[in-house]
N, C-alpha and C positions, 0 to 999 in steps of 0.2 A: 542722681536719683536712680538711673538705670543700673549703675554699678551696685547700689544697695539692694535693689530688687533681685538682680542676678545672684548676688551673694546669699540673699535670703532663700531663694529657690534652691540653690546648691546645698544649703544646710538642710533643707527639707528632704532632698533626695538622699543625702548622706545619712540622715537620721532614719529614713525609711529603709535604706539598705541595711543599716546596722540592726534594726529591729528584725528584718527578715533573716539576716545571717545568724542571729541568735537562735532561730528555730531551724537552722540548716541541718539536714540529715543527708548523708551521702546516698545518692541514688545509684545503686550498683549498675543498673542498666545503662544509664547515661554516662557513667564513668567509663564503662567498657566501650561505649560508642565513641567517646572522646579519645580513647587510647588506641582505637583501631588505626592501623598505619598502612593504608593502601596507596602505594606510590604510583600505581597504574590505574587508579580510580576504583570505584566500587562496582563489581560485575557479579552477575548471577546467571546460572544456567542449570541444566539437569545434572551436570557432573560436579563433584566436590561441593554438593549443596550443604555439607555439614561444616565447611571451613569457616572459622570465625576470624582468626588472626594468627600471625606467626611472631615469634619472639626469639631474639638472640639469647645466648647463655647469660649474658650480663643483665638481661631483663627478666630473669627467672622470678625474682620477688613479685613483680607485677603480674606475671603469668599465674603464680600460685594464689595471689590475692583474688584474681578473677575466678579461678577454679574453686577456691573455698567459698566464694560468695554465691556461686550458682550450683554447686554439685548436688545439693539436696533437692532443688526444684527441678533440675534437668538431669534425669537419670542416664541419658545417653552422652553426657558430657565426658570428654576424655582428653588426655594429652598424649600426642605422638612426638617423637623426636628423631633427629638424624645425628647419630653419634654424639648426643648430648651437646651439640653445638647450635642446633636450631630446633625450636619447639613449636608445636602447632596445637592450638586450642580448637577443639571440634565438638559440635553438637548440631544436629539438623534442626531440633526444636528451638534452640537459642538463636540460631542463624535466622530462622523465620521471624523471630521477635525483633532482632536487630534490623532486619530488612524492612520492617514497617516504618522505619525512620527515613526512608528514601523514596523519592519519586523515580519511577523506573521508565526507561525508554527502550523499546525494542530496536536492536541494531542488527539488521539482516546481513550487513556487510562484514561482521566480525564473528568468527567461530573458533572453537577450540579443536583439539586433535580428533575429537569425536564428531566433528562437523555439526556441533550443537550451537545454534544461534544464541547469542547472549543478550542480556539486558544491562544497560548502563544506569547506575544509580546516582542521583544528586540529592544531597542532604535536604530534608524537608524542614524548614524552620517552624512550621505550624505545629510540629510535635513537641516543641519546647514551650511548656506552659507555666512552669513554676520556677522560682529562684533556685530551689534545690536541684532541679533538672539541669538548668543552665550552668550553675556553678559546678556541678558534678562533671558535666561534659568538658568544661574548661579545665578543671583539675586533671582529668584524664589526658587531655592534650598536652598540658604543661609537663606533667610527670613523664609522659612518653617522649615528647618532642621538644621539651624545653631545656634550657640551660641558664645558669646564673653567672653573672660577672659583676662583682661588687653588689650594688643595690639594684642592678638592672637584670631583668629576665628577658630572654628572647626565645621565641618559638619558631622553629623552622618547619614549614609544612610543604611537602613535595607534591606537585601535580594535583592539588586539591583546592581550587579557588572557593568552593562553597563552604568548606571547613574553615578556611582562612577568614571569610566574611563573617561566619558565625562567631568565631573566637573574637574577632575585632569588635563586633557588636556587644558581646557579653563583657569584655574588658571595660568598655565604656560604661556599661550599666552598673558595674561593681566599683566604679569610681577609681580605677587605676590611673596612674599619672604618667606623663611624658610618653604617651603612646606614639610610636613611629612605625612606619612600615617600609619594607623594601622588597622589590620583586626583581629576581634575576632571570632574564629570559634566555636561559640556557636549556639544554636537554639533560635532565628534566628541569622544569620550571620550579623555582623555589620562592615561596612566599614567607617573608620573615616579619615577625612583629616584635618590637622592643617595647618594654613597659616597666614601670615601677609599681608594685602592688600597693594598694591602700593598706593601712595598718590592720583593718579588720580582715580583709581578704588574705593578707600575709599570714595571719594566725591560722586560718583555715588551711592554707596551702602547706604550711610547715607541719601541722598536725596530721594531715592526710599522708604526707610523705613519711612521717614517723611510723604511722600505722602499717603502711605497705612494707617498709623495710623491717618492721618487727616480725613479719611473717618469715623473713629469711633466717632469723635467729631461731625460730621454732622448727624450721624444716631441717 
């Protein structure tokens, strides 16, 4: 009897998610939040307060997608580069918006070369309210930090346990299968999540990937 009830509840959850995913619209802000790759954590101070994220040349399609998504709304948005090998997405206004998704702690023991004390940010799960926001964040993380081997995806997250926990929570919510985790306590610490996407989520993942790399053909 318990098995029947458990199976029935699982069907309800899967149906509910399928209904939500049909209404899914990519949230560019949460997609950007998911694709930020801060291997030394999220910090803020008075210097470089326009820095959003850095991208390698191989990640240029993702960079351009973000730029095209926000350039009309944020007039100060720009791309800097170092010999076309490393690119930097910058905007003081968009940085302020992204920083709202973190809880900040003042750290008087850490400073930059300007002797500017810094604040350390931890991802705030309370800002994730809708399916579209959660899925967009997860998609950003997978496309930036994920790889695929046969039917299994794996995400490698460096030095960021709060992002790891958020991704793990969302993967369970969207009914992904065979979820496993691994932590390597080296320097830096790596958090790895292995999973097989549900059929519905796999469609969304593939479609998002196609849209991003379509920008490369246009550029």
